[in-house]
KOLSEVEX-962680 format. One line per field, with one value per atom (N, C-alpha, C, O): residue in three letters; atom name; x, y negated, z negated. Coordinates in steps of 0.2 Angstrom, whole numbers, plus 5000, padded with zeros to 4 digits. Each point is the difference from the previous one (the first is absolute). Layout:
r (ALA,...)
a (CA,...)
x (X,...)
y (Y,...)
z (Z,...)
***
This chain:
r (MET,MET,MET,MET,LEU,LEU,LEU,LEU,LEU,LEU,LEU,LEU,VAL,VAL,VAL,VAL,TRP,TRP,TRP,TRP,GLN,GLN,GLN,GLN,GLY,GLY,GLY,GLY,ARG,ARG,ARG,ARG,LYS,LYS,LYS,LYS,PRO,PRO,PRO,PRO,LEU,LEU,LEU,LEU,LYS,LYS,LYS,LYS,LYS,LYS,LYS,LYS,TRP,TRP,TRP,TRP,LEU,LEU,LEU,LEU,ILE,ILE,ILE,ILE,ASN,ASN,ASN,ASN,LYS,LYS,LYS,LYS,GLN,GLN,GLN,GLN,ARG,ARG,ARG,ARG,ILE,ILE,ILE,ILE,GLY,GLY,GLY,GLY,LEU,LEU,LEU,LEU,LYS,LYS,LYS,LYS,ASP,ASP,ASP,ASP,LEU,LEU,LEU,LEU,ALA,ALA,ALA,ALA,THR,THR,THR,THR,ALA,ALA,ALA,ALA,LEU,LEU,LEU,LEU,LYS,LYS,LYS,LYS,GLY,GLY,GLY,GLY,TYR,TYR,TYR,TYR,TRP,TRP,TRP,TRP,TYR,TYR,TYR,TYR,SER,SER,SER,SER,ILE,ILE,ILE,ILE,ALA,ALA,ALA,ALA,ASP,ASP,ASP,ASP,GLN,GLN,GLN,GLN,TYR,TYR,TYR,TYR,PRO,PRO,PRO,PRO,GLY,GLY,GLY,GLY,VAL,VAL,VAL,VAL,ASP,ASP,ASP,ASP,THR,THR,THR,THR,ILE,ILE,ILE,ILE,GLU,GLU,GLU,GLU,VAL,VAL,VAL,VAL,VAL,VAL,VAL,VAL,ALA,ALA,ALA,ALA,ILE,ILE,ILE,ILE,ASP,ASP,ASP,ASP,LEU,LEU,LEU,LEU,THR,THR,THR,THR,ILE,ILE,ILE,ILE,ARG,ARG,ARG,ARG,GLN,GLN,GLN,GLN,LYS,LYS,LYS,LYS,LEU,LEU,LEU,LEU,SER,SER,SER,SER)
a (N,CA,C,O,N,CA,C,O,N,CA,C,O,N,CA,C,O,N,CA,C,O,N,CA,C,O,N,CA,C,O,N,CA,C,O,N,CA,C,O,N,CA,C,O,N,CA,C,O,N,CA,C,O,N,CA,C,O,N,CA,C,O,N,CA,C,O,N,CA,C,O,N,CA,C,O,N,CA,C,O,N,CA,C,O,N,CA,C,O,N,CA,C,O,N,CA,C,O,N,CA,C,O,N,CA,C,O,N,CA,C,O,N,CA,C,O,N,CA,C,O,N,CA,C,O,N,CA,C,O,N,CA,C,O,N,CA,C,O,N,CA,C,O,N,CA,C,O,N,CA,C,O,N,CA,C,O,N,CA,C,O,N,CA,C,O,N,CA,C,O,N,CA,C,O,N,CA,C,O,N,CA,C,O,N,CA,C,O,N,CA,C,O,N,CA,C,O,N,CA,C,O,N,CA,C,O,N,CA,C,O,N,CA,C,O,N,CA,C,O,N,CA,C,O,N,CA,C,O,N,CA,C,O,N,CA,C,O,N,CA,C,O,N,CA,C,O,N,CA,C,O,N,CA,C,O,N,CA,C,O,N,CA,C,O,N,CA,C,O,N,CA,C,O)
x (5039,4997,4994,4996,5004,4996,4996,5002,4991,4996,4995,4996,5005,4992,4996,5002,4993,4993,4996,4995,5005,4996,4995,4996,5002,4995,4995,4994,5012,5002,4993,4996,5004,4998,4996,5003,4990,4994,5003,5002,4997,5001,5005,4999,5006,5008,5001,5000,5002,5001,5008,5002,5002,5006,5001,4995,5010,4999,5007,5005,4996,5003,4999,4995,5010,5002,4992,4996,5003,4994,4994,4995,5003,4994,4999,5005,4988,5000,4998,4994,5009,5000,4998,5001,4995,4996,5006,5004,4996,5004,4999,5005,4991,4997,5003,5000,5002,5004,5008,5004,4997,5006,5007,5004,4997,5006,5000,5006,4988,5002,5003,5004,4992,5001,5008,5004,4999,5005,5006,5006,4993,5002,5001,5004,4991,5000,5004,5005,4994,5004,5008,5004,4999,5005,5003,5005,4990,5002,5001,5004,4992,5003,5005,5003,5000,5007,5006,5006,4992,5005,5006,5006,4994,5007,5004,5005,4995,5003,5003,5004,4994,5005,5002,4996,5009,5002,5001,5000,5001,5003,4995,5002,4992,4994,4996,4996,5004,4993,4995,4998,4998,4995,4998,5004,4988,4999,4993,4997,5001,4996,4994,5001,4994,4998,4993,4995,5005,4995,4995,5002,4991,4997,4996,4995,5006,4996,4995,5002,4990,4995,4999,4995,5008,4999,4991,4996,5002,4994,4993,4994,5010,4994,5002,4995,5010,4999,4995,4995,5006,4998,4990,4997,5000,4993,4999,4995,5011,4997,5002,4998,5006,5000,4995,5000)
y (5003,4994,4997,5004,4990,4998,4995,4996,5005,4996,4996,5002,4991,4996,4996,4995,5007,4998,4995,5001,4993,4994,4998,4997,5007,4999,4993,4999,4997,4996,4999,4996,5012,4999,5007,5005,4995,5005,5006,4999,5005,5006,5002,5004,4992,5002,5007,5004,4997,5007,5000,4994,5011,5000,5004,5004,4998,5005,5004,4997,5008,5007,5004,5002,5001,5004,5001,5005,4989,5000,5000,4999,5001,4998,4996,4998,4998,4996,5001,5003,4996,5001,4995,4994,5008,4994,5001,5005,4991,5001,5006,5002,5000,5005,5008,5005,4994,5006,4997,5003,4992,4997,5005,5002,4998,5003,5007,5003,5003,5005,5001,5003,4991,5000,4999,5004,4989,5000,5004,4998,5008,5006,5006,5003,4995,5006,4996,5003,4993,4997,4999,4999,5002,5001,5008,5002,5002,5008,4999,5004,4993,5000,4999,5002,4992,4997,5004,5002,4999,5004,5002,4998,5005,5005,4996,5004,4988,4996,4996,4995,5007,4998,5006,5002,5001,5005,4998,5005,4990,4998,4997,4998,5004,4998,5006,5002,4999,5006,5000,5004,4990,4998,4994,4996,5001,4995,5000,5005,4988,5000,4993,4994,5007,4994,4998,5004,4992,4998,4994,4995,5003,4997,4996,5003,4990,4996,4997,4997,5003,4995,4995,5001,4993,4997,4997,4999,5001,4999,5005,4999,5006,5003,4996,4999,4999,4996,4995,4999,4997,4994,5002,4996,5010,5000,5004,5003,4997,5003,4993,4999,4997,4996,4994,4996)
z (4976,5004,4995,4998,5001,4996,5005,5004,4995,5005,4995,4996,5004,4996,5003,5001,5002,5002,4998,4996,5007,4997,5001,4997,5010,5002,5002,4999,5006,5006,5004,5001,5002,5007,4998,4999,5000,5000,5005,5006,4991,5003,5005,5005,4993,5004,5001,4996,5010,5002,5002,5002,4998,5002,5006,5001,5005,5003,4998,4998,5002,4997,5005,5000,5004,5004,5003,4999,5005,5006,4996,5003,4991,4996,4997,4997,5003,4995,4993,5000,4995,4992,4996,5000,4996,4994,4994,5000,4996,4993,4997,4999,5000,4997,5001,4996,5012,5002,5003,5003,4994,5002,4998,5005,4988,4998,5001,4999,5004,5003,5006,5003,5000,5008,5001,5004,4994,4997,4999,5003,4992,4997,5008,5003,4998,5006,5005,5003,4998,5007,4998,5005,4988,4999,5001,5003,4995,5003,5007,5003,5000,5007,5003,5005,4992,5002,4995,5002,4992,4995,5003,4997,5007,5003,5003,5002,5001,5001,4994,5001,4993,4993,4997,4996,5004,4997,4993,4996,5003,4993,4994,4995,5008,4997,4998,5005,4990,4998,5002,5004,4994,4998,4998,4997,5005,4998,4996,5000,4997,4996,5002,4998,5004,5000,4996,4999,4999,4996,5000,4997,5006,5001,4995,4998,4999,4996,5004,5004,4994,5002,4996,4996,5004,4993,5001,4995,5011,5001,4996,5000,4998,4996,4992,4997,5002,4994,5000,4996,5009,5002,4998,4996,5006,4999,4996,5001,4991,4996,4993,4995,5007,4996,4999,4996)
***
């Protein structure tokens, strides 16, 4: 799963497993969520989650 954040809303938080998660921890939280539901998908070994924050590039440009 590839997530790309363009930063249209400052300090955005996502609700994962009843916790508010910022972009910095989003990939880890989604991977943890996957482990909690993985037994429902026996044909899938694992997933990879990558989050890219484009706002970091804006600050450096």
